[in-house]
C-alpha positions as CSV (number, residue, x, y, z in Angstrom):
1,X,120.0,-109.0,-90.9
2,X,120.0,-109.9,-87.2
3,X,120.1,-113.6,-87.9
4,X,122.8,-113.0,-90.5
5,X,124.9,-111.2,-88.0
6,X,124.3,-113.9,-85.5
7,X,125.4,-116.6,-88.0
8,X,128.6,-114.7,-88.8
9,X,129.3,-114.5,-85.1
10,X,128.7,-118.3,-84.8
11,X,131.1,-119.1,-87.7
12,X,133.7,-116.8,-86.1
13,X,133.3,-118.6,-82.8
14,X,133.4,-122.1,-84.3
15,X,137.2,-122.5,-83.7
16,X,136.8,-121.6,-80.1
17,X,133.8,-124.0,-79.8
18,X,135.9,-126.8,-81.3
19,X,138.8,-126.0,-79.1
20,X,136.6,-126.1,-76.0
21,X,135.1,-129.5,-77.2
22,X,138.7,-130.9,-77.5
23,X,139.7,-129.5,-74.2
24,X,136.7,-131.2,-72.5
25,X,137.6,-134.4,-74.4
26,X,140.9,-134.6,-72.7
27,X,139.2,-134.8,-69.4
28,X,136.2,-136.8,-70.5
29,X,136.7,-138.9,-73.6
30,X,133.0,-139.0,-74.5
31,X,133.4,-135.5,-76.0
32,X,135.8,-136.9,-78.7
33,X,133.5,-139.6,-79.9
34,X,130.9,-138.8,-82.6
35,X,132.2,-135.2,-83.0
36,X,130.9,-135.0,-86.6
37,X,127.4,-135.2,-85.4
38,X,127.8,-131.8,-83.8
39,X,128.0,-130.5,-87.5
40,X,124.9,-132.4,-88.6
41,X,127.1,-135.1,-90.2
42,X,125.8,-138.7,-89.5
43,X,124.4,-141.6,-91.5
44,X,120.9,-141.1,-92.7
45,X,118.8,-143.2,-90.4
46,X,116.0,-143.4,-92.9
47,X,113.4,-141.7,-90.7
48,X,110.3,-139.9,-91.9
49,X,107.6,-138.3,-89.8
50,X,109.5,-138.6,-86.5
51,X,108.7,-137.0,-83.2
52,X,111.9,-135.3,-82.2
53,X,112.7,-134.3,-78.6
54,X,115.8,-132.3,-77.6
55,X,117.0,-132.5,-74.0
56,X,120.5,-130.9,-73.2
57,X,121.9,-133.2,-70.6
58,X,121.0,-135.8,-67.9
59,X,118.7,-133.5,-65.9
60,X,116.6,-132.6,-69.0
61,X,116.6,-136.3,-70.2
62,X,115.2,-137.3,-66.8
63,X,112.6,-134.6,-66.8
64,X,111.6,-135.5,-70.4
65,X,111.4,-139.3,-69.6
66,X,107.6,-139.4,-68.7
67,X,106.8,-137.1,-71.6
68,X,108.8,-139.3,-74.1
69,X,107.0,-142.4,-72.8
70,X,103.6,-140.6,-73.3
71,X,104.6,-139.6,-76.8
72,X,105.6,-143.2,-77.7
73,X,102.3,-144.5,-76.5
74,X,100.3,-141.7,-78.3
75,X,102.1,-141.6,-81.6
76,X,103.1,-145.3,-82.2
77,X,104.4,-146.3,-84.8
78,X,106.1,-142.9,-85.5
79,X,109.9,-143.2,-84.7
80,X,111.2,-141.1,-81.9
81,X,114.4,-139.2,-82.0
82,X,116.1,-137.7,-78.9
83,X,119.0,-135.3,-79.2
84,X,121.3,-134.2,-76.4
85,X,124.4,-131.9,-76.1
86,X,126.5,-133.7,-73.5
87,X,128.0,-137.2,-73.5
88,X,126.4,-137.8,-70.2
89,X,123.0,-137.0,-71.6
90,X,123.7,-139.3,-74.4
91,X,124.7,-142.1,-72.1
92,X,121.5,-141.6,-70.1
93,X,119.4,-141.9,-73.3
94,X,121.2,-145.1,-74.3
95,X,120.7,-146.6,-70.9
96,X,117.0,-145.7,-70.8
97,X,116.1,-146.7,-74.4
98,X,118.9,-148.7,-76.0
99,X,118.3,-148.9,-79.8
100,X,114.5,-148.3,-79.4
101,X,115.0,-144.6,-80.0
102,X,117.4,-142.9,-82.4
103,X,119.9,-140.7,-80.6
104,X,122.3,-138.1,-82.1
105,X,123.9,-135.1,-80.8
106,X,122.1,-131.7,-81.7
107,X,124.4,-129.8,-84.1
108,X,125.8,-126.4,-83.5
109,X,123.5,-123.6,-84.6
110,X,125.2,-123.2,-88.0
111,X,122.9,-123.1,-91.0
112,X,124.4,-125.9,-93.0
113,X,124.7,-128.2,-89.9
114,X,121.1,-127.5,-89.0
115,X,119.9,-128.2,-92.5
116,X,121.8,-131.5,-92.7
117,X,120.3,-132.5,-89.3
118,X,116.7,-131.9,-90.3
119,X,117.3,-133.4,-93.8
120,X,118.2,-136.6,-91.9
121,X,115.7,-136.6,-89.2
122,X,112.7,-135.2,-91.1
123,X,110.7,-134.6,-87.9
124,X,106.9,-134.1,-88.0
125,X,106.9,-132.6,-84.5
126,X,109.8,-130.8,-82.7
127,X,109.8,-130.7,-78.9
128,X,112.6,-128.7,-77.1
129,X,113.0,-129.0,-73.4
130,X,113.3,-126.0,-71.0
131,X,115.4,-123.0,-72.1
132,X,117.1,-123.7,-75.4
133,X,116.5,-121.0,-78.0
134,X,118.6,-121.4,-81.2
135,X,117.8,-118.8,-83.9
136,X,118.9,-120.8,-87.0
137,X,117.4,-124.1,-85.8
138,X,114.1,-122.4,-85.0
139,X,114.1,-120.5,-88.3
140,X,114.6,-123.8,-90.3
141,X,111.8,-125.5,-88.4
142,X,109.5,-122.5,-89.2
143,X,110.6,-122.5,-92.9
144,X,109.9,-126.2,-93.3
145,X,106.5,-126.0,-91.4
146,X,107.7,-128.2,-88.6
147,X,105.5,-127.5,-85.6
148,X,108.0,-126.6,-82.8
149,X,107.2,-126.5,-79.0
150,X,109.3,-125.4,-76.0
151,X,108.0,-127.5,-73.2
152,X,108.7,-127.4,-69.5
153,X,109.8,-123.9,-70.4
154,X,111.6,-121.9,-67.7
155,X,113.2,-118.5,-67.9
156,X,114.7,-116.9,-64.8
157,X,114.8,-113.1,-64.2
158,X,118.6,-113.5,-64.6
159,X,118.3,-115.2,-68.0
160,X,115.7,-112.6,-69.1
161,X,118.1,-109.8,-68.3
162,X,120.9,-111.7,-70.2
163,X,118.7,-112.0,-73.3
164,X,117.8,-108.2,-73.4
165,X,120.7,-107.1,-75.6
166,X,119.6,-109.6,-78.3
167,X,115.8,-109.5,-77.5
168,X,115.0,-108.7,-81.1
169,X,117.0,-111.7,-82.4
170,X,115.3,-113.9,-79.8
171,X,111.8,-112.6,-80.6
172,X,112.4,-113.5,-84.2
173,X,113.4,-117.0,-83.2
174,X,110.4,-117.4,-81.0
175,X,108.1,-116.4,-83.8
176,X,108.7,-119.9,-85.2
177,X,107.5,-121.6,-82.1
178,X,103.9,-122.9,-82.1
179,X,103.8,-123.5,-78.3
180,X,105.6,-122.5,-75.2
181,X,104.4,-124.7,-72.3
182,X,105.7,-122.8,-69.3
183,X,106.5,-124.4,-66.0
184,X,104.8,-121.5,-64.1
185,X,103.0,-118.2,-64.6
186,X,106.1,-116.3,-63.7
187,X,108.0,-118.2,-66.6
188,X,105.1,-117.5,-68.9
189,X,105.3,-113.8,-68.1
190,X,109.0,-113.7,-68.8
191,X,108.6,-115.4,-72.2
192,X,106.0,-112.9,-73.2
193,X,108.4,-110.1,-72.1
194,X,111.0,-111.7,-74.3
195,X,108.8,-111.3,-77.3
196,X,106.8,-114.6,-77.5
197,X,103.3,-114.4,-79.0
198,X,101.0,-114.3,-75.9
199,X,98.6,-116.6,-77.6
200,X,101.2,-119.3,-78.0
201,X,102.3,-119.2,-74.3
202,X,100.5,-121.5,-71.9
203,X,101.1,-122.8,-68.4
204,X,101.5,-126.6,-68.1
205,X,103.3,-127.1,-64.8
206,X,106.6,-128.7,-64.3
207,X,107.2,-132.2,-65.9
208,X,109.8,-133.0,-63.1
209,X,106.8,-133.5,-60.8
210,X,105.7,-136.4,-63.0
211,X,109.0,-138.2,-62.6
212,X,108.6,-141.9,-61.9
213,X,111.1,-143.6,-59.6
214,X,113.6,-145.9,-61.2
215,X,112.6,-149.5,-60.6
216,X,114.2,-150.9,-57.5
217,X,115.6,-147.6,-56.3
218,X,114.1,-147.9,-52.8
219,X,115.1,-151.6,-52.6
220,X,118.7,-150.8,-53.7
221,X,118.9,-148.0,-51.2
222,X,117.8,-150.2,-48.4
223,X,120.5,-152.8,-49.4
224,X,123.2,-150.1,-49.3
225,X,122.1,-149.0,-45.8
226,X,122.3,-152.6,-44.5
227,X,125.8,-152.8,-46.0
228,X,126.9,-149.5,-44.4
229,X,125.1,-150.0,-41.1
230,X,121.5,-149.0,-40.6
231,X,122.1,-146.9,-37.6
232,X,124.7,-144.7,-39.3
233,X,123.9,-141.1,-40.1
234,X,124.1,-140.7,-43.9
235,X,123.9,-137.5,-46.0
236,X,124.5,-136.8,-49.6
237,X,126.0,-133.7,-51.4
238,X,124.5,-134.0,-54.9
239,X,125.7,-132.5,-58.2
240,X,128.4,-130.4,-56.7
241,X,130.4,-127.8,-58.6
242,X,133.9,-126.5,-58.1
243,X,134.0,-124.5,-54.8
244,X,131.2,-126.6,-53.2
245,X,133.1,-129.8,-52.5
246,X,135.2,-128.0,-49.9
247,X,132.1,-126.7,-48.3
248,X,130.7,-130.2,-48.1
249,X,133.9,-131.6,-46.7
250,X,134.0,-128.9,-44.0
251,X,130.4,-129.6,-43.1
252,X,131.2,-133.2,-42.8
253,X,134.0,-132.5,-40.4
254,X,131.6,-130.7,-38.2
255,X,129.2,-133.6,-38.3
256,X,132.0,-136.1,-37.6
257,X,133.0,-134.2,-34.5
258,X,129.6,-135.1,-33.0
259,X,128.7,-138.2,-34.9
260,X,131.9,-140.1,-35.6
261,X,130.2,-142.8,-37.6
262,X,128.6,-140.5,-40.1
263,X,129.0,-141.1,-43.8
264,X,129.0,-138.5,-46.5
265,X,128.1,-139.4,-50.1
266,X,129.4,-136.8,-52.7
267,X,128.7,-136.7,-56.4
268,X,130.2,-134.0,-58.7
269,X,127.9,-132.6,-61.4
270,X,130.4,-133.4,-64.2
271,X,132.1,-136.7,-64.6
272,X,135.4,-135.1,-65.6
273,X,135.7,-133.9,-61.9
274,X,135.1,-137.3,-60.3
275,X,138.9,-138.0,-59.8
276,X,139.5,-134.4,-58.5
277,X,136.8,-134.8,-55.8
278,X,138.2,-138.2,-54.8
279,X,141.7,-136.8,-54.5
280,X,140.6,-133.8,-52.5
281,X,138.7,-136.0,-50.0
282,X,141.8,-138.2,-49.6
283,X,144.0,-135.2,-49.1
284,X,141.8,-133.9,-46.3
285,X,142.3,-137.2,-44.5
286,X,138.9,-138.9,-44.9
287,X,138.6,-142.6,-45.2
288,X,137.4,-142.7,-48.9
289,X,135.7,-145.3,-51.0
290,X,134.2,-144.9,-54.5
291,X,131.1,-146.3,-56.2
292,X,133.3,-147.6,-59.0
293,X,135.7,-149.6,-56.7
294,X,132.9,-151.4,-54.8
295,X,131.2,-148.9,-52.6
296,X,131.6,-148.0,-48.8
297,X,132.5,-150.2,-45.9
298,X,131.8,-149.7,-42.2
299,X,134.9,-147.5,-41.7
300,X,134.3,-145.3,-44.7
301,X,133.8,-141.6,-43.9
302,X,133.3,-140.3,-47.5
303,X,131.9,-142.2,-50.6
304,X,132.7,-140.5,-53.9
305,X,130.0,-141.4,-56.4
306,X,131.9,-141.7,-59.7
307,X,129.2,-143.3,-61.8
308,X,126.3,-142.1,-64.0
309,X,122.7,-143.0,-63.6
310,X,123.0,-144.3,-60.0
311,X,122.0,-141.2,-58.0
312,X,118.4,-142.3,-57.1
313,X,119.7,-145.3,-55.1
314,X,122.0,-143.2,-53.1
315,X,119.2,-140.6,-52.5
316,X,117.2,-143.6,-51.2
317,X,120.0,-144.6,-49.0
318,X,120.5,-141.1,-47.4
319,X,118.9,-139.5,-44.5
320,X,119.0,-136.1,-46.1
321,X,120.2,-134.5,-49.3
322,X,122.1,-131.2,-49.9
323,X,121.3,-130.4,-53.6
324,X,124.3,-128.4,-54.8
325,X,124.8,-125.8,-57.6
326,X,123.3,-123.5,-54.9
327,X,126.2,-122.5,-52.9
328,X,127.8,-121.0,-55.9
329,X,125.8,-118.9,-58.5
330,X,125.1,-121.8,-60.8
331,X,121.3,-121.6,-60.0
332,X,120.7,-125.0,-58.2
333,X,119.7,-128.4,-59.4
334,X,116.7,-130.6,-59.2
335,X,115.3,-130.9,-55.6
336,X,112.5,-133.2,-56.7
337,X,114.7,-136.3,-57.1
338,X,115.4,-136.7,-53.3
339,X,111.8,-135.3,-52.4
340,X,110.2,-138.0,-54.5
341,X,112.0,-140.5,-52.2
342,X,110.7,-138.6,-49.1
343,X,114.1,-137.2,-48.3
344,X,114.6,-133.8,-46.7
345,X,116.4,-131.3,-48.9
346,X,118.9,-128.6,-48.0
347,X,119.9,-125.8,-50.6
348,X,122.1,-122.8,-50.6
349,X,121.1,-119.2,-51.5
350,X,121.4,-119.6,-55.4
351,X,118.4,-121.5,-56.7
352,X,117.2,-119.3,-59.5
353,X,117.0,-122.1,-62.1
354,X,114.5,-124.0,-59.8
355,X,113.2,-121.0,-57.8
356,X,109.5,-121.9,-57.8
357,X,110.0,-125.5,-57.0
358,X,112.5,-124.6,-54.2
359,X,110.2,-122.0,-52.7
360,X,107.3,-124.4,-52.8
361,X,109.3,-127.1,-51.1
362,X,110.6,-124.7,-48.4
363,X,107.1,-123.3,-47.8
364,X,105.7,-126.8,-47.3
365,X,108.5,-127.7,-44.8
366,X,110.2,-130.2,-47.0
367,X,113.4,-128.2,-47.6
368,X,115.7,-125.8,-45.8
369,X,117.8,-122.9,-47.3
370,X,121.2,-122.1,-45.8
371,X,122.5,-118.6,-46.4
372,X,126.3,-119.5,-46.7
373,X,128.8,-122.3,-46.7
374,X,129.4,-121.6,-43.1
375,X,125.9,-122.5,-42.1
376,X,125.8,-125.8,-44.0
377,X,127.6,-127.9,-41.4
378,X,125.5,-126.7,-38.4
379,X,122.3,-127.4,-40.3
380,X,123.2,-130.8,-41.5
381,X,124.4,-131.7,-38.0
382,X,121.1,-130.4,-36.4
383,X,119.0,-132.3,-38.8
384,X,120.9,-135.6,-38.5
385,X,120.6,-135.4,-34.7
386,X,116.7,-134.9,-35.0
387,X,115.1,-138.0,-36.6
388,X,111.6,-136.6,-36.0
389,X,112.5,-133.4,-37.9
390,X,113.9,-135.5,-40.7
391,X,110.8,-137.6,-40.9
392,X,108.4,-134.5,-40.9
393,X,110.5,-132.9,-43.7
394,X,110.6,-136.1,-45.7
395,X,106.8,-136.5,-45.6
396,X,106.3,-132.8,-46.5
397,X,108.7,-133.1,-49.5
398,X,106.9,-136.0,-50.9
399,X,103.5,-134.5,-50.5
400,X,104.6,-131.6,-52.7
401,X,105.6,-134.0,-55.4
402,X,102.3,-135.8,-55.3
403,X,100.2,-132.6,-55.1
404,X,101.9,-130.9,-58.1
405,X,101.7,-133.8,-60.6
406,X,99.8,-133.6,-63.9
407,X,102.1,-131.6,-66.2
408,X,102.6,-134.5,-68.6
409,X,98.9,-134.9,-69.3
410,X,98.5,-131.1,-69.8
411,X,101.5,-130.9,-72.1
412,X,100.3,-133.9,-74.2
413,X,97.0,-132.0,-74.7
414,X,98.8,-128.9,-75.8
415,X,101.1,-130.8,-78.2
416,X,98.2,-132.7,-79.7
417,X,96.6,-129.5,-80.6
418,X,99.6,-128.0,-82.4
419,X,100.4,-131.3,-84.1
420,X,96.8,-131.7,-85.4
421,X,96.7,-128.1,-86.5
422,X,100.0,-128.5,-88.5
423,X,98.7,-131.7,-90.2
424,X,95.5,-130.1,-91.1
425,X,97.3,-127.1,-92.6
426,X,99.7,-129.4,-94.5
427,X,96.8,-131.4,-96.0
428,X,94.9,-128.3,-96.9
429,X,97.8,-126.5,-98.6
430,X,97.8,-126.3,-102.4
431,X,100.0,-128.8,-104.2
432,X,103.1,-127.3,-105.8
433,X,105.4,-128.8,-108.4
434,X,108.6,-127.2,-107.3
435,X,110.0,-125.2,-104.5
436,X,113.0,-123.1,-103.9
437,X,115.0,-124.2,-100.8
């Protein structure tokens, strides 16, 4: 009955969902393309026994990359399927794998759409990244005997509170999950509190620590610094949301007052906002360049990064990184990308999506938390004027990344167990001549 009521609500919400999809499409054309896939309608790729990995967007795809590579090595020649929700996630999958991996959008959690999707993909193992819980999808996986794992699983206290009104429904969905590989003991505890079977909840660590650097990122970063001027102070505001760009621009004005040759790199989280950020920078009087128009020159004060899949080279070219989504209550973004390149990190007060990683980084001396937008400029300026402090923080940040690695290996062991158990149960099951779907 709970899932029935949820399904009725999903069908009633579908017109609003479609309208929202169309509204985004006017700002970012990628949302218009392949919209049928969101209802489970796409040509049958002829797959069987596939390993299916779901990663919502760019961040989850990047986190999943070392696991996907390990799955490809372990389960060759089984086909791999990667689903995303956002066009930027789709573009990232295409850039990383081309046609080597079948990609399609995950359908909305409507029963017919989910059934069509699973009929086409026919997975032998389903791996969902981080915090995605879809009652109809999970129910269908359980009904079809597909071993389902939630890996790199995280659940903040805020999310746990948000799920409480529908805890019974979520608990039913989690009953279809064979494995929850949690990032931390705190995440594991919250999943148990949400109703997950304690025997199926294990701690694997965070896959993001196992992230490998893109080939040539450091070299390309060094080339950019040579182009801009190696002595120039350079800082980056990465993955900004509405309300954070102005804070970054105000901070940069404070930096320019003492260091007139400083350069700010700024990248909005969502591509549809690239132009708005560029216009805001120009309206504030900055000398602006963009990645798409050929990058910065010696007189540029602000470089707007208006491209996807290029962040690591800009992290490599920076002296320090402000990781956004943390000055507004979004919950923060991945601090490990700059840390892996030995770059100091600055964050705001809202980091609940990456709380354990952020606290570990701060405790190790690789990151600094500002309490408000007002404090950001003073901290950025103080760090840029202290090369020794920057170097110490960079070393400490990188050391955390090295120390915490190993989640991919642990996750692969856990996945191997549930996959082997599912295959054994399938082979041991009595043969039936017909079944009701």
